[in-house]
C-alpha positions in Angstrom: 4.7 -10.6 7.6 2.7 -13.4 9.3 0.0 -13.0 6.7 2.7 -13.6 4.0 3.8 -16.7 5.7 0.5 -18.1 5.9 -0.3 -17.5 2.3 3.1 -18.8 1.3 2.4 -22.1 3.4 -1.1 -22.4 2.0 0.4 -23.1 -1.5 0.0 -21.8 -5.1 -3.7 -22.1 -5.4 -4.2 -19.7 -2.5 -1.6 -17.3 -3.7 -3.1 -17.3 -7.2 -6.6 -16.6 -5.7 -5.0 -13.6 -4.0 -3.3 -12.3 -7.1 -6.6 -12.9 -9.2 -8.4 -10.9 -6.6 -5.8 -8.1 -7.0 -6.3 -8.2 -10.6 -10.0 -7.8 -10.4 -9.5 -4.8 -8.2 -7.0 -3.2 -10.5 -9.2 -3.8 -13.5 -11.8 -1.5 -11.9 -9.4 1.5 -11.8 -8.4 3.4 -14.8 -4.7 4.0 -14.1 -4.2 0.8 -12.3 -5.2 -1.6 -15.1 -1.9 -1.0 -16.5 -0.4 -2.7 -13.6 -2.2 -6.0 -14.4 -0.5 -5.8 -17.9 3.0 -5.0 -16.7 3.0 -7.2 -13.6 0.1 -9.3 -12.2 -0.8 -11.1 -15.4 2.8 -12.5 -15.6 3.2 -13.0 -11.9 0.1 -15.1 -12.0 1.4 -17.3 -14.6 4.9 -17.5 -12.8 3.1 -18.5 -9.4 1.7 -21.7 -11.1 5.3 -22.9 -12.2 6.9 -22.8 -8.9 7.1 -25.9 -6.8 5.4 -26.0 -3.4 8.6 -26.8 -1.6 10.1 -23.3 -2.7 7.0 -21.6 -1.3 7.6 -23.6 2.1 11.3 -22.5 2.1 10.5 -18.9 1.3 8.0 -18.9 4.1 10.4 -20.3 6.6 13.0 -17.7 5.6 10.4 -14.9 6.0 9.1 -16.2 9.4 12.9 -16.3 10.7 13.2 -12.5 9.9 13.2 -10.2 12.8 12.4 -6.7 11.4 12.3 -3.7 14.0 10.9 -0.3 13.5 14.4 1.3 13.3 15.3 -1.0 10.4 12.6 0.6 8.2 13.3 3.9 6.8 10.1 5.7 7.9 11.0 7.2 11.3 8.4 5.0 12.9 9.8 5.4 16.3 9.8 9.3 16.2 6.1 9.2 14.7 5.0 6.9 17.5 6.8 9.1 20.1 4.8 12.2 18.7 1.6 10.2 18.6 1.9 9.2 22.3 2.6 13.1 23.0 -0.6 14.1 21.3 -2.6 11.5 23.1 -1.1 12.6 26.3 -1.8 16.3 25.6 -5.5 15.3 24.8 -5.7 13.5 28.1 -4.4 16.7 30.0 -6.6 19.2 28.0 -10.0 17.9 27.6 -11.6 18.5 24.1 -14.4 20.9 25.7 -11.8 23.5 26.7 -10.1 23.6 23.2 -13.5 23.6 21.2 -14.6 26.7 23.3 -11.3 28.4 22.4 -11.7 27.5 18.7 -15.2 28.7 18.6 -14.2 32.1 20.2 -11.5 32.5 17.5 -13.8 31.5 14.6 -16.6 33.9 16.0 -14.1 36.7 16.1 -13.1 36.1 12.6 -16.7 36.0 11.5 -17.3 39.3 13.1 -14.1 40.9 11.5 -15.0 39.6 8.1 -18.0 41.6 7.2 -16.3 44.8 8.3 -13.4 43.9 5.9 -15.9 43.2 3.0 -17.6 46.6 3.6 -14.2 48.4 3.5 -13.1 46.5 0.4 -16.5 47.4 -1.4 -16.2 51.2 -0.3 -12.6 51.2 -1.5 -13.7 49.7 -4.9 -16.4 52.2 -5.3 -14.2 55.1 -4.4 -11.5 53.9 -7.0 -14.3 53.6 -9.6 -15.3 57.2 -9.0 -11.7 58.3 -9.1 -11.4 56.7 -12.5 -14.4 58.2 -13.8 -13.2 61.7 -12.7 -10.0 61.0 -14.2 -11.5 60.0 -17.5 -13.6 63.1 -17.3 -10.6 65.3 -16.8 -8.8 63.5 -19.9 -11.8 64.2 -22.1 -11.8 68.0 -21.1 -8.1 68.1 -22.0 -8.6 66.6 -25.4 
């Protein structure tokens, strides 16, 4: 909010430079160039027509706003609480212990994986043999 107030107080030339920078960024991206056509081009024209006093009034109104985390519909307080809990957990459980446990689990899975692959291959070979035997029996019947 403070940045916005500063830009508004700086005047239309500064605002126009900001929006022209946005326009140049959007031009380099395939889907975003449409935003230039739909919004940014017209907004750049509009910015030039507004009197500096209007920018000052808007800056003062925005500066007077008091927005708290609970006013925003993003559950910021809950997210912050969860983040603090994660940080506290990491302080209580050093990374080394967790890494060792994770490595053990990964190693166990690696050891199990080749056995499962071998079983799968044997089963496939067995099924192929059973299919060949079934085809042979069908040929005999014909």
